ZASEBA-210224 format. One record per residue (C-alpha): residue number from 1; residue in three letters; x, z, y. Coordinates in nm, 3 decimals. Layout:
NODE  resi  resn        X        Z        Y
NODE   NUM   ALA        X        Z        Y
...
//
This chain:
NODE  resi  resn        X        Z        Y
NODE     1   MET   -3.625    1.687    2.109
NODE     2   THR   -3.321    1.478    2.163
NODE     3   THR   -3.153    1.244    1.871
NODE     4   PHE   -2.874    1.477    1.860
NODE     5   LEU   -3.061    1.787    1.775
NODE     6   ARG   -3.283    1.614    1.515
NODE     7   SER   -2.970    1.495    1.341
NODE     8   PHE   -2.810    1.836    1.347
NODE     9   LEU   -3.128    1.985    1.234
NODE    10   ASN   -3.126    1.712    0.975
NODE    11   ARG   -2.765    1.765    0.875
NODE    12   PHE   -2.842    2.144    0.860
NODE    13   ARG   -3.127    2.139    0.638
NODE    14   ILE   -2.961    1.902    0.358
NODE    15   GLN   -2.615    2.120    0.346
NODE    16   THR   -2.867    2.424    0.327
NODE    17   GLY   -3.053    2.232    0.042
NODE    18   ILE   -2.784    2.125   -0.134
NODE    19   SER   -2.599    2.451   -0.151
NODE    20   ALA   -2.914    2.638   -0.275
NODE    21   VAL   -2.939    2.363   -0.548
NODE    22   LEU   -2.588    2.440   -0.661
NODE    23   ILE   -2.659    2.817   -0.677
NODE    24   ILE   -2.982    2.760   -0.868
NODE    25   LEU   -2.806    2.540   -1.109
NODE    26   LEU   -2.550    2.782   -1.181
NODE    27   SER   -2.789    3.042   -1.215
NODE    28   LEU   -2.994    2.849   -1.430
NODE    29   PHE   -2.706    2.714   -1.658
NODE    30   ALA   -2.579    3.081   -1.686
NODE    31   MET   -2.904    3.213   -1.829
NODE    32   LEU   -2.929    2.931   -2.070
NODE    33   SER   -2.583    2.916   -2.193
NODE    34   PRO   -2.404    3.232   -2.114
NODE    35   GLN   -2.137    3.228   -2.380
NODE    36   THR   -2.008    2.889   -2.149
NODE    37   PHE   -2.119    2.936   -1.782
NODE    38   LEU   -1.998    3.346   -1.786
NODE    39   SER   -1.667    3.254   -1.899
NODE    40   PRO   -1.388    3.170   -1.655
NODE    41   ARG   -1.244    2.898   -1.885
NODE    42   ILE   -1.540    2.648   -1.767
NODE    43   TYR   -1.462    2.699   -1.394
NODE    44   ILE   -1.108    2.637   -1.481
NODE    45   SER   -1.217    2.307   -1.666
NODE    46   PHE   -1.412    2.223   -1.356
NODE    47   ALA   -1.133    2.280   -1.139
NODE    48   SER   -0.936    2.021   -1.325
NODE    49   THR   -1.177    1.755   -1.361
NODE    50   ILE   -1.411    1.741   -1.052
NODE    51   PRO   -1.120    1.697   -0.795
NODE    52   PHE   -1.083    1.335   -0.912
NODE    53   ALA   -1.432    1.232   -0.858
NODE    54   ALA   -1.475    1.449   -0.551
NODE    55   LEU   -1.166    1.278   -0.412
NODE    56   LEU   -1.284    0.948   -0.444
NODE    57   ALA   -1.631    1.038   -0.326
NODE    58   LEU   -1.479    1.177   -0.020
NODE    59   GLY   -1.330    0.867    0.100
NODE    60   LEU   -1.648    0.648    0.018
NODE    61   THR   -1.866    0.864    0.212
NODE    62   LEU   -1.701    0.765    0.551
NODE    63   LEU   -1.738    0.401    0.431
NODE    64   VAL   -2.111    0.471    0.326
NODE    65   ILE   -2.170    0.667    0.686
NODE    66   ALA   -2.005    0.337    0.859
NODE    67   GLY   -2.274    0.130    0.678
NODE    68   GLU   -2.030   -0.041    0.413
NODE    69   LEU   -1.975    0.016    0.053
NODE    70   ASP   -1.679   -0.012   -0.183
NODE    71   LEU   -1.746   -0.120   -0.541
NODE    72   SER   -1.397   -0.189   -0.643
NODE    73   PHE   -1.235    0.133   -0.643
NODE    74   PRO   -1.227    0.184   -0.999
NODE    75   ALA   -1.010   -0.122   -1.033
NODE    76   VAL   -0.790   -0.035   -0.761
NODE    77   MET   -0.726    0.298   -0.958
NODE    78   ALA   -0.632    0.086   -1.269
NODE    79   ILE   -0.394   -0.142   -1.071
NODE    80   SER   -0.241    0.180   -0.881
NODE    81   GLY   -0.208    0.368   -1.211
NODE    82   LEU   -0.043    0.082   -1.354
NODE    83   CYS    0.200    0.042   -1.072
NODE    84   PHE    0.289    0.415   -1.066
NODE    85   SER    0.354    0.415   -1.463
NODE    86   GLU    0.566    0.098   -1.445
NODE    87   THR    0.759    0.212   -1.158
NODE    88   PHE    0.824    0.565   -1.318
NODE    89   LEU    0.951    0.380   -1.649
NODE    90   GLN    1.179    0.201   -1.465
NODE    91   THR    1.324    0.439   -1.217
NODE    92   GLN    1.238    0.774   -1.369
NODE    93   SER    1.108    0.849   -1.028
NODE    94   ALA    0.765    0.990   -0.993
NODE    95   VAL    0.816    0.981   -0.605
NODE    96   ALA    0.904    0.635   -0.636
NODE    97   GLY    0.613    0.571   -0.844
NODE    98   MET    0.346    0.741   -0.600
NODE    99   ALA    0.510    0.495   -0.318
NODE   100   ALA    0.428    0.213   -0.520
NODE   101   ALA    0.089    0.304   -0.605
NODE   102   LEU    0.009    0.403   -0.236
NODE   103   ALA    0.138    0.069   -0.136
NODE   104   VAL   -0.071   -0.126   -0.382
NODE   105   GLY   -0.382    0.103   -0.310
NODE   106   GLY   -0.330    0.037    0.059
NODE   107   LEU   -0.303   -0.329   -0.006
NODE   108   ALA   -0.601   -0.340   -0.195
NODE   109   GLY   -0.824   -0.160    0.060
NODE   110   LEU   -0.671   -0.407    0.338
NODE   111   VAL   -0.765   -0.699    0.129
NODE   112   ASN   -1.130   -0.560    0.095
NODE   113   GLY   -1.131   -0.492    0.462
NODE   114   LEU   -1.002   -0.835    0.574
NODE   115   ILE   -1.282   -1.007    0.346
NODE   116   VAL   -1.541   -0.799    0.510
NODE   117   VAL   -1.464   -0.788    0.876
NODE   118   LYS   -1.250   -1.109    0.942
NODE   119   VAL   -1.424   -1.333    0.683
NODE   120   GLY   -1.801   -1.176    0.736
NODE   121   VAL   -1.848   -1.138    0.353
NODE   122   PRO   -2.106   -0.852    0.295
NODE   123   SER   -1.931   -0.542    0.153
NODE   124   ILE   -2.129   -0.516   -0.186
NODE   125   ILE   -2.024   -0.880   -0.256
NODE   126   ALA   -1.668   -0.876   -0.132
NODE   127   THR   -1.589   -0.544   -0.351
NODE   128   ILE   -1.748   -0.680   -0.671
NODE   129   GLY   -1.517   -0.958   -0.652
NODE   130   THR   -1.195   -0.777   -0.586
NODE   131   GLN   -1.307   -0.534   -0.876
NODE   132   PHE   -1.265   -0.818   -1.105
NODE   133   PHE   -0.973   -0.935   -0.944
NODE   134   TRP   -0.763   -0.623   -0.974
NODE   135   ARG   -0.925   -0.538   -1.298
NODE   136   GLY   -0.812   -0.865   -1.447
NODE   137   LEU   -0.471   -0.844   -1.268
NODE   138   SER   -0.411   -0.480   -1.434
NODE   139   ALA   -0.532   -0.587   -1.787
NODE   140   LEU   -0.287   -0.926   -1.739
NODE   141   LEU    0.026   -0.765   -1.629
NODE   142   ALA   -0.028   -0.462   -1.904
NODE   143   ALA   -0.096   -0.694   -2.167
NODE   144   GLY   -0.378   -0.485   -2.210
NODE   145   LEU   -0.155   -0.228   -2.337
NODE   146   ALA   -0.122    0.138   -2.235
NODE   147   ARG    0.182    0.301   -2.088
NODE   148   ASN    0.311    0.645   -2.199
NODE   149   ILE    0.461    0.839   -1.936
NODE   150   VAL    0.461    1.190   -2.118
NODE   151   PRO    0.843    1.277   -1.993
NODE   152   VAL    0.662    1.289   -1.620
NODE   153   ARG    0.514    1.639   -1.719
NODE   154   GLU    0.858    1.762   -1.684
NODE   155   THR    0.894    1.653   -1.328
NODE   156   LEU    0.877    1.873   -1.005
NODE   157   PHE    0.627    1.628   -0.882
NODE   158   HIS    0.375    1.665   -1.162
NODE   159   HIS    0.373    2.044   -1.079
NODE   160   LEU    0.311    1.972   -0.717
NODE   161   MET    0.024    1.731   -0.783
NODE   162   VAL   -0.124    1.862   -1.100
NODE   163   GLY    0.038    2.166   -1.162
NODE   164   ARG   -0.131    2.523   -1.244
NODE   165   ILE   -0.069    2.802   -0.992
NODE   166   GLY   -0.063    3.125   -1.176
NODE   167   GLY   -0.064    2.951   -1.482
NODE   168   CYS   -0.460    2.877   -1.446
NODE   169   VAL   -0.563    2.735   -1.106
NODE   170   PRO   -0.517    2.332   -1.086
NODE   171   VAL   -0.334    2.227   -0.814
NODE   172   GLN   -0.553    1.912   -0.771
NODE   173   ALA   -0.850    2.136   -0.667
NODE   174   VAL   -0.638    2.263   -0.384
NODE   175   TRP   -0.526    1.920   -0.287
NODE   176   CYS   -0.910    1.831   -0.295
NODE   177   ILE   -1.003    2.097   -0.079
NODE   178   CYS   -0.737    2.042    0.173
NODE   179   ILE   -0.833    1.661    0.198
NODE   180   ALA   -1.206    1.748    0.223
NODE   181   ILE   -1.115    1.988    0.534
NODE   182   LEU   -0.887    1.737    0.703
NODE   183   LEU   -1.147    1.458    0.656
NODE   184   SER   -1.437    1.690    0.794
NODE   185   LEU   -1.232    1.760    1.077
NODE   186   ILE   -1.165    1.410    1.163
NODE   187   LEU   -1.546    1.322    1.098
NODE   188   ASN   -1.673    1.604    1.312
NODE   189   ARG   -1.392    1.683    1.573
NODE   190   HIS   -1.188    1.364    1.624
NODE   191   ILE   -1.270    1.036    1.828
NODE   192   PHE   -1.243    0.824    1.506
NODE   193   GLY   -1.513    1.017    1.338
NODE   194   ASP   -1.743    0.951    1.630
NODE   195   GLN   -1.650    0.588    1.610
NODE   196   VAL   -1.749    0.611    1.246
NODE   197   LEU   -2.101    0.756    1.318
NODE   198   PHE   -2.180    0.501    1.570
NODE   199   ILE   -2.085    0.210    1.376
NODE   200   GLY   -2.325    0.336    1.095
NODE   201   ASP   -2.608    0.395    1.339
NODE   202   ASN   -2.592    0.072    1.539
NODE   203   ILE   -2.278   -0.138    1.486
NODE   204   ASP   -2.405   -0.366    1.789
NODE   205   THR   -2.413   -0.073    2.013
NODE   206   ALA   -2.084    0.057    1.920
NODE   207   ARG   -1.943   -0.272    2.015
NODE   208   LEU   -2.107   -0.252    2.336
NODE   209   ILE   -1.945    0.102    2.443
NODE   210   GLY   -1.618   -0.040    2.358
NODE   211   ILE   -1.562    0.056    1.995
NODE   212   ASN   -1.308   -0.175    1.806
NODE   213   THR   -1.542   -0.195    1.518
NODE   214   ASP   -1.332   -0.446    1.313
NODE   215   ARG   -1.016   -0.198    1.315
NODE   216   VAL   -1.248    0.099    1.240
NODE   217   ARG   -1.389   -0.049    0.938
NODE   218   ILE   -1.067   -0.179    0.801
NODE   219   ARG   -0.905    0.138    0.827
NODE   220   LEU   -1.181    0.305    0.627
NODE   221   PHE   -1.155    0.042    0.356
NODE   222   VAL   -0.749    0.120    0.352
NODE   223   LEU   -0.828    0.487    0.333
NODE   224   MET   -1.057    0.423    0.036
NODE   225   GLY   -0.777    0.232   -0.147
NODE   226   ILE   -0.523    0.509   -0.069
NODE   227   LEU   -0.745    0.769   -0.206
NODE   228   SER   -0.819    0.557   -0.494
NODE   229   ALA   -0.419    0.532   -0.567
NODE   230   VAL   -0.390    0.910   -0.524
NODE   231   VAL   -0.657    0.998   -0.800
NODE   232   ALA   -0.519    0.729   -1.026
NODE   233   VAL   -0.165    0.904   -0.971
NODE   234   MET   -0.311    1.229   -1.046
NODE   235   ILE   -0.506    1.124   -1.344
NODE   236   CYS   -0.159    0.964   -1.507
NODE   237   LEU    0.012    1.278   -1.440
NODE   238   GLU   -0.268    1.505   -1.604
NODE   239   MET   -0.282    1.268   -1.920
NODE   240   GLY    0.075    1.176   -1.935
NODE   241   SER   -0.053    0.819   -2.000
NODE   242   TRP   -0.217    0.509   -1.819
NODE   243   TRP   -0.491    0.328   -2.001
NODE   244   PRO   -0.623   -0.017   -1.908
NODE   245   THR   -0.954    0.118   -1.850
NODE   246   GLN   -0.845    0.386   -1.612
NODE   247   GLY   -1.122    0.428   -1.366
NODE   248   GLU   -1.392    0.329   -1.563
NODE   249   GLY   -1.677    0.592   -1.557
NODE   250   TYR   -1.641    0.710   -1.202
NODE   251   LEU   -1.831    0.449   -0.976
NODE   252   LEU   -2.194    0.632   -1.108
NODE   253   ILE   -2.065    0.995   -1.076
NODE   254   VAL   -1.898    0.885   -0.737
NODE   255   PHE   -2.236    0.749   -0.586
NODE   256   ALA   -2.435    1.018   -0.733
NODE   257   SER   -2.204    1.293   -0.553
NODE   258   ILE   -2.227    1.098   -0.224
NODE   259   PHE   -2.604    1.046   -0.238
NODE   260   ILE   -2.720    1.383   -0.389
NODE   261   GLY   -2.471    1.553   -0.086
NODE   262   GLY   -2.693    1.408    0.159
NODE   263   THR   -2.546    1.080    0.295
NODE   264   SER   -2.771    0.842    0.427
NODE   265   VAL   -2.780    0.486    0.256
NODE   266   PHE   -2.854    0.366    0.593
NODE   267   GLY   -2.535    0.469    0.751
NODE   268   GLY   -2.473    0.681    1.046
NODE   269   GLU   -2.556    1.022    0.858
NODE   270   GLY   -2.359    1.230    0.630
NODE   271   THR   -2.119    1.523    0.556
NODE   272   ILE   -1.788    1.577    0.408
NODE   273   PHE   -1.939    1.929    0.273
NODE   274   GLY   -2.240    1.772    0.110
NODE   275   THR   -2.045    1.526   -0.084
NODE   276   LEU   -1.797    1.789   -0.177
NODE   277   ILE   -2.076    2.016   -0.316
NODE   278   GLY   -2.275    1.692   -0.487
NODE   279   ALA   -1.955    1.631   -0.671
NODE   280   VAL   -1.960    1.988   -0.811
NODE   281   ILE   -2.304    1.955   -0.889
NODE   282   ILE   -2.276    1.654   -1.084
NODE   283   GLY   -1.985    1.798   -1.286
NODE   284   ILE   -2.191    2.114   -1.350
NODE   285   ILE   -2.468    1.903   -1.472
NODE   286   GLU   -2.262    1.722   -1.714
NODE   287   ALA   -2.115    2.042   -1.841
NODE   288   GLY   -2.481    2.188   -1.864
NODE   289   ILE   -2.618    1.884   -2.090
NODE   290   ILE   -2.349    1.947   -2.329
NODE   291   SER   -2.362    2.295   -2.351
NODE   292   ALA   -2.729    2.265   -2.381
NODE   293   GLY   -2.657    2.072   -2.721
NODE   294   LEU   -2.781    1.751   -2.572
NODE   295   SER   -2.623    1.427   -2.630
NODE   296   GLY   -2.350    1.319   -2.364
NODE   297   PHE   -2.585    0.983   -2.347
NODE   298   TRP   -2.806    1.186   -2.126
NODE   299   THR   -2.566    1.215   -1.839
NODE   300   ARG   -2.606    0.849   -1.751
NODE   301   LEU   -2.957    0.884   -1.764
NODE   302   VAL   -2.952    1.206   -1.539
NODE   303   HIS   -2.706    1.038   -1.288
NODE   304   GLY   -2.944    0.759   -1.262
NODE   305   CYS   -3.244    0.967   -1.162
NODE   306   ILE   -3.015    1.179   -0.937
NODE   307   ILE   -2.953    0.840   -0.728
NODE   308   VAL   -3.270    0.739   -0.719
NODE   309   VAL   -3.452    1.073   -0.628
NODE   310   SER   -3.191    1.185   -0.399
NODE   311   VAL   -3.178    0.845   -0.193
NODE   312   SER   -3.573    0.836   -0.166
NODE   313   VAL   -3.558    1.198   -0.043
NODE   314   TYR   -3.324    1.140    0.217
NODE   315   ALA   -3.454    0.814    0.316
NODE   316   LYS   -3.778    0.974    0.397
NODE   317   VAL   -3.603    1.276    0.582
NODE   318   PHE   -3.397    1.053    0.767
NODE   319   LYS   -3.657    0.812    0.880
NODE   320   THR   -3.871    1.092    1.003
NODE   321   GLY   -3.587    1.252    1.176
NODE   322   ARG   -3.545    0.907    1.369
//
């Protein structure tokens, strides 16, 4: 059996399995808590909150496939959200605020990429350092104070980014699906996606066949920074405010989404579809825990178990496949 065929079968098994887990969980929670999970309101709530974590997980999936990590994105969200809020307050233009946030997010990703690729610092160490830097800088610039941007809810930009279609369907869910489709096409149907997979599988071999591995990895870090900024802006628009703690709490659920979705911790394997379903599963588990009457503190315990179990299972699958 060829390597390509083994890889294809592994991905097929994982995607089928993760879809089955989603269906089983929905059925289980519907039986245990019908008043919650048989109501359309809970799914509207899912569609308004899950896309934020899902978008972050989609960007980070490409980095993990390439064998890299980014632990700084929660702090990048904080500094990008602050730039959006301050620019809006000064100019009353949400578009200008979005441009400022994207510029800062892209710059933060570029800094990560240069430190990792050009300086040679392992990504886990580099992004821990930049996480403290961006979090500290945002707290310093904001003097530890929140920003009230409630008037932004009256702008057209708000309705285009986080409004409600027909008064019920959150627009951020549409954005999330569109970006997921785009990234899936890039990963599976574009030469850039092939380069990412080659780098994650064996970076030395990727260099030998002519792939500019430095450029590809830097672009992935920049993409993650930009997506972090996009999510930060969406959260500011949804809440009508910015807080110095923005982004905190996303790290665990994003990694849980990625690894339960079948992305290999060793790099070289992963799917956008799996990550998207993984994010949905994590969101459903949180709601299921609360609706079951358990304390919210159970969520972190469950997320930790999910990461350990999924990484262990997929590690066994991928090692066997290779």
